[in-house]
Structures are given as structure tokens and as C-alpha cells.
Steps between C-alpha positions, in 0.01 A plus 500: 500500500620848429387836624452821314419862558285717284400862478136573434305817438138580572240401243442762232849646534559689174706304246756782475574471871525121478743534210712749694507269803606208278778701338626633832489158666692347211772766531531448874512121472759518221733724702827338612430596863161328499636193320784474753267528799256241370792268430627545856155397621509189280219624280460525126314817403265466207291787370201393296255695293161569653353229280760243606453586868121477473528158334740375770282638778187331366695176454615508864147576622364205303776263615473591869119504495507142374748394767306670781172343385645151456665516843175625651680790667272707723550819697415468868 
């Protein structure tokens, strides 16, 4: 199992703002300082497009929903 972090914006955020966030995030993640720090933490930074992230998020939700249901996990 792996873990991941994502940055999300409120629904109906204007596309221009989402594009600016994507561009800025990509620049930050590509910087040598950020790459070095992630490496020191043993992590591999990957920046995906909004579409790729949405697909991965929905895939994880589907996978874990199936596991939770099949294991009959309940909140007390």
C-alpha cells in the first residue's frame, strides 16, 4: 500500500485559478530544493494533471469502498 497527498480546491473554482495552481505546484515540485527534501523523506513526488488525480481518487474510493464493505467494517 502506498500513501499520497493531494491538493483540492472548492467546487466551482474558476478554471483559470485551477490552471494557475497547477502551474505553480508543478514549478514548486520540480525545484531542486523540493526534490531533495522529498528524497530525504523517502518519497517520490509525482504531480498529476487534474484529470489524472481525479481518476486516481475515484479509483481509490472504489477500491477501498469494496474492501470496507467486504470486511463488514462498521463505525462504533
